[in-house]
C-alpha positions in Angstrom: 13.6 -30.8 -1.9 15.9 -27.8 -1.3 18.4 -29.0 -4.0 15.5 -29.4 -6.4 14.5 -25.8 -5.7 18.1 -24.7 -6.2 18.4 -26.5 -9.6 15.1 -25.1 -10.9 16.2 -21.6 -9.7 19.6 -21.9 -11.4 17.9 -23.0 -14.6 15.4 -20.1 -14.5 18.3 -17.7 -13.9 20.3 -19.1 -16.8 17.2 -18.8 -19.0 16.9 -15.2 -17.8 20.5 -14.5 -18.8 19.9 -16.0 -22.2 16.8 -13.9 -22.5 18.8 -10.8 -21.9 20.4 -11.4 -25.3 17.4 -13.0 -27.1 14.5 -10.7 -26.9 12.0 -13.5 -27.5 12.6 -14.6 -23.8 12.0 -12.0 -21.1 15.2 -12.3 -19.1 14.6 -10.5 -15.8 11.2 -12.0 -15.2 12.6 -15.5 -15.4 15.4 -14.6 -12.9 12.7 -13.0 -10.7 10.7 -16.3 -10.9 13.8 -18.0 -9.4 14.0 -15.4 -6.6 10.3 -15.7 -5.8 10.6 -19.5 -5.9 13.4 -19.3 -3.3 11.5 -16.9 -1.2 8.3 -19.0 -1.2 9.8 -22.4 -0.6 12.8 -21.8 1.7 12.5 -19.8 4.9 14.0 -16.4 4.0 17.0 -15.2 5.9 18.4 -12.4 3.9 15.5 -10.6 2.3 12.0 -9.7 3.2 8.7 -9.3 1.5 9.5 -5.6 0.9 12.7 -6.7 -0.9 10.6 -9.1 -3.1 8.2 -6.3 -4.0 10.9 -3.8 -4.7 12.6 -6.3 -7.0 9.3 -6.9 -8.7 9.0 -3.2 -9.4 12.6 -3.2 -10.7 11.9 -6.1 -13.0 8.7 -4.5 -14.4 10.5 -1.2 -15.0 13.5 -2.9 -16.7 11.2 -5.0 -18.9 9.2 -2.0 -20.0 12.3 0.0 -20.5 13.7 -2.7 -22.8 10.9 -2.1 -25.3 11.0 1.7 -25.1 14.7 2.4 -24.7 15.9 2.0 -28.3 13.2 4.3 -29.5 14.0 7.0 -26.8 17.7 6.8 -27.4 17.2 7.1 -31.2 15.1 10.2 -30.7 18.0 11.6 -28.6 20.2 11.0 -31.7 17.7 13.0 -33.9 15.4 10.2 -35.1 11.8 11.2 -36.1 8.8 9.1 -35.3 9.4 7.5 -38.7 12.8 6.4 -37.7 11.5 5.1 -34.3 8.7 3.1 -36.0 11.1 1.8 -38.6 13.5 0.7 -35.9 10.7 -1.2 -34.0 9.5 -2.8 -37.2 13.0 -3.7 -38.3 13.8 -5.1 -34.8 10.7 -7.4 -35.1 11.5 -8.5 -38.6 15.2 -9.1 -37.8 14.2 -11.0 -34.6 11.9 -13.3 -36.5 13.9 -14.0 -39.6 17.6 -13.5 -38.6 18.0 -14.1 -34.8 20.0 -13.1 -32.8 21.9 -10.6 -34.9 18.9 -9.6 -37.0 17.7 -7.7 -34.0 20.5 -5.2 -34.3 20.7 -5.2 -38.1 16.9 -5.0 -38.5 16.6 -2.1 -36.0 19.5 -0.3 -37.5 18.2 -0.6 -41.1 14.6 0.0 -40.1 15.6 3.3 -38.4 17.6 4.4 -41.5 14.9 3.5 -43.9 12.2 5.2 -41.7 14.3 8.3 -41.6 15.0 8.3 -45.3 11.3 8.1 -46.0 10.7 11.1 -43.7 13.7 13.1 -44.9 16.3 12.0 -47.4 19.3 13.0 -45.4 21.6 10.0 -45.3 23.9 11.5 -42.6 21.0 12.1 -40.2 19.5 8.7 -41.0 22.7 7.0 -40.1 23.0 8.9 -36.9 19.4 7.8 -35.9 20.3 4.2 -36.8 23.4 4.3 -34.5 21.1 5.8 -31.8 18.9 2.7 -32.0 22.0 0.4 -31.8 23.2 2.2 -28.7 19.7 2.0 -27.2 19.5 -1.7 -27.7 23.0 -2.3 -26.3 22.3 -0.1 -23.2 19.0 -2.0 -22.7 20.7 -5.3 -23.0 23.4 -4.2 -20.5 20.8 -3.1 -18.0 18.8 -6.3 -18.3 21.9 -8.4 -17.9 23.0 -6.5 -14.8 19.6 -6.8 -13.3 19.3 -10.5 -14.0 22.8 -11.1 -12.6 21.9 -9.2 -9.4 18.7 -11.2 -9.0 20.7 -14.4 -9.6 23.2 -13.4 -6.9 20.4 -12.8 -4.4 18.8 -16.1 -5.3 22.0 -18.0 -4.7 22.8 -16.1 -1.5 19.3 -17.0 -0.1 19.1 -20.7 -1.3 22.6 -22.0 -1.1 23.0 -21.8 2.7 19.7 -23.8 3.0 21.1 -26.8 1.2 
């Protein structure tokens, strides 16, 4: 049974890592499901209920941050609410019609178009677009690191029980 739990956990963690790149799949929650599975099925040695709850908080925060971060970073680069809304709309359109690279292209173009509607300054619009790309890349990096850490703790907990 322990090997079955290990295999399911590894699959969940791999889906989580894929989800860090494809926004259709929530990456960190899948990896957290593996961690929780290991905690609930195998007698915990290395981490406690407090650790599980803290990791749940981290996963919730990272998941929320992933949806908000591109907008916040683009504002830091001078985007208006039109640029932020354009980026979100472009991200969704790009994700649906041109995955996985459409996410970046759609968000970038959406931010630029939103900014051009608000103020026809191409230079500032491009700067806002780059802010969105940086926000998406930072969010992806944070999700990937979080998922990797969770995967590490899952393996550290479950592998000795095999």
